[in-house]
C-alpha positions in Angstrom: 11.7 -42.0 -11.5 15.4 -41.8 -12.4 16.6 -38.3 -13.5 20.2 -39.1 -14.3 21.8 -42.4 -15.4 24.3 -43.7 -13.0 27.8 -43.8 -14.5 28.8 -47.1 -16.2 32.4 -46.8 -14.9 31.2 -47.0 -11.3 33.1 -49.5 -9.1 31.2 -52.8 -8.9 30.3 -52.4 -5.2 28.5 -49.1 -5.8 26.9 -50.4 -8.9 25.4 -53.4 -7.0 24.3 -51.2 -4.1 22.7 -48.7 -6.4 20.8 -51.4 -8.4 19.5 -53.2 -5.3 18.7 -50.0 -3.4 16.7 -48.7 -6.4 14.7 -51.9 -6.5 14.1 -51.8 -2.7 12.9 -48.2 -2.8 10.3 -49.2 -5.4 8.8 -51.7 -2.9 7.2 -51.5 0.5 9.2 -49.4 2.9 9.4 -49.7 6.7 8.4 -46.1 7.2 7.0 -45.4 10.7 8.5 -48.7 12.1 11.9 -47.3 11.4 11.0 -43.7 12.4 9.8 -44.8 15.8 13.2 -46.1 16.7 14.5 -42.5 16.7 11.4 -40.4 17.4 11.8 -37.8 20.3 9.1 -38.0 23.1 5.8 -36.4 22.3 6.4 -36.0 18.6 3.6 -36.7 16.1 4.6 -38.8 13.1 1.5 -38.1 11.1 0.2 -34.6 10.2 -3.3 -33.8 11.3 -6.0 -33.9 8.7 -7.0 -30.3 9.2 -5.1 -27.1 8.4 -3.4 -28.6 5.4 -2.4 -25.1 4.3 0.0 -24.8 7.2 2.1 -27.9 6.1 5.3 -27.0 4.3 6.2 -29.5 1.6 10.0 -30.1 1.6 12.6 -32.6 0.5 16.2 -33.5 1.4 19.0 -35.2 -0.5 20.6 -38.3 1.0 23.9 -38.5 -1.0 25.7 -41.8 -0.9 29.2 -42.4 -2.4 32.0 -45.1 -2.1 35.4 -44.5 -0.5 37.9 -46.6 1.3 35.9 -49.8 1.3 32.8 -48.1 2.7 29.9 -46.0 1.6 29.5 -42.5 3.0 26.5 -40.3 3.5 26.8 -36.5 3.3 25.4 -34.5 6.2 25.7 -30.9 7.2 25.5 -28.9 10.4 23.2 -25.8 10.1 24.4 -22.5 11.6 22.9 -21.3 14.8 21.4 -18.3 12.9 19.0 -20.5 10.9 15.2 -20.0 11.5 14.5 -23.7 11.6 16.5 -26.5 13.2 19.4 -24.1 14.0 22.7 -25.8 15.0 21.4 -29.2 14.1 22.9 -31.9 11.8 20.7 -32.4 8.7 20.7 -33.4 5.1 20.9 -30.8 2.4 17.4 -29.7 1.5 14.5 -27.3 2.1 11.1 -26.3 1.2 9.7 -27.2 -2.3 9.3 -24.0 -4.4 6.7 -23.4 -7.0 9.2 -23.6 -9.8 10.4 -27.1 -8.7 9.0 -29.8 -10.9 8.8 -32.3 -8.0 10.5 -33.4 -4.7 13.5 -34.7 -6.6 14.2 -31.5 -8.4 13.8 -29.6 -5.2 16.3 -31.8 -3.3 18.8 -31.5 -6.1 18.4 -27.7 -6.3 18.8 -27.3 -2.6 21.9 -29.5 -2.6 23.4 -27.4 -5.3 22.7 -24.2 -3.4 23.9 -25.5 0.0 26.8 -27.8 -0.8 27.5 -27.0 -4.5 26.6 -30.5 -5.7 26.4 -30.9 -9.5 23.1 -32.7 -10.1 24.5 -34.2 -13.3 27.1 -36.1 -11.3 24.6 -38.2 -9.3 21.9 -40.8 -10.0 18.6 -40.9 -8.2 17.8 -44.3 -6.7 14.4 -43.3 -5.3 12.7 -41.9 -2.2 12.2 -43.0 1.3 8.9 -42.6 3.3 7.8 -39.0 3.9 8.3 -37.8 7.4 6.1 -35.1 9.1 7.9 -32.8 11.6 5.1 -31.3 13.7 7.4 -28.7 15.4 8.2 -26.9 12.1 5.3 -28.4 10.1 7.6 -29.7 7.4 6.5 -32.7 5.4 9.8 -34.1 4.3 10.4 -36.3 1.2 13.9 -38.0 1.5 15.5 -38.4 -1.9 18.3 -40.9 -2.2 21.1 -40.1 -4.6 24.2 -42.2 -5.5 27.5 -41.0 -6.9 30.3 -43.1 -8.4 32.9 -41.1 -6.4 33.0 -38.5 -3.7 31.7 -35.5 -5.5 33.2 -32.0 -5.6 31.5 -30.0 -2.9 31.7 -26.3 -2.1 29.5 -25.4 0.9 27.6 -22.2 1.3 28.9 -20.7 4.6 25.6 -18.9 5.2 23.6 -22.1 5.3 26.2 -24.7 6.3 28.5 -24.5 9.3 30.4 -27.7 8.4 30.0 -31.0 6.5 30.1 -34.5 7.9 30.6 -37.7 6.1 29.0 -40.6 7.9 30.4 -44.1 7.2 27.4 -46.3 6.3 28.6 -49.8 6.8 30.1 -49.0 10.2 26.8 -47.7 11.5 24.8 -50.6 10.0 26.5 -52.9 12.5 25.5 -51.0 15.6 23.0 -52.6 18.0 20.4 -50.0 19.0 20.9 -46.3 19.5 22.1 -44.4 22.6 20.0 -41.6 24.2 21.0 -38.1 25.3 19.4 -35.0 26.8 18.6 -32.2 24.3 17.3 -28.8 25.0 14.6 -27.8 22.5 12.0 -25.0 22.2 9.7 -27.3 24.1 12.1 -28.0 27.0 14.6 -30.8 27.8 14.1 -34.2 26.3 15.8 -37.6 26.4 16.2 -38.5 22.7 17.6 -41.4 20.8 20.6 -40.3 18.7 23.7 -41.1 16.7 27.0 -39.7 17.9 29.5 -38.8 15.2 32.5 -36.5 15.1 31.5 -34.7 18.3 28.0 -34.0 16.9 24.6 -35.4 18.0 22.4 -36.5 15.1 18.8 -36.7 16.3 15.2 -35.8 15.4 14.1 -35.9 11.7 17.6 -36.6 10.4 18.1 -39.6 12.7 14.6 -40.9 11.8 15.4 -40.7 8.1 18.7 -42.4 8.7 17.0 -45.1 10.7 14.8 -46.0 7.7 17.7 -45.8 5.3 19.7 -48.2 7.5 16.8 -50.7 7.7 16.3 -50.6 3.9 20.0 -51.1 3.2 20.3 -53.9 5.8 17.6 -55.8 3.8 19.6 -55.7 0.5 21.1 -59.0 -0.7 24.4 -57.3 -1.3 24.7 -56.3 2.4 23.3 -59.6 3.7 25.8 -61.5 1.6 23.3 -63.5 -0.4 22.8 -63.7 -4.1 
């Protein structure tokens, strides 16, 4: 479902990317195949059938915009004071509230609260596969949004330590992912990751990015075909 029409004055590249990405997100997604490339050791990728009441439905916003002959993805580093995923790089997002109409509205609301994004300035291309994070019991719906230009952003210092803008095309060309040791609440683990601007992107964010990369690699626009 598209909530907001993408701007007609968009640059041709972002128009084409948006159109093809929207179509791809309506089809079959790689899901767990992509997630497994970045999954930390011992993590469950499917929530158990029991204790459904403990699962926290949430959504995140993957914001894509064009700049300097590339497309960028907006990420943020959470402060060390946060209850969940403190100090980690993530997408804007959070738990779906009872007043939210659906996952898309929740992702837009959270993005507005955390990074000051105006929801009327973006178009919704669709959603990626849901991802269950068994450590925090979040069931995450990744919502993909596209903007014609880099949007005005005003981060909430209580929820965002800093913003990062990941160049998409540069990372599509990478062959595999490196690993690094991470200390978690369950001990030290060797995890696949993405290094960017002195930060380590791993866990749920990396798994979601992995699927996004795989979907975008399949687009005719990226492959250079008609």
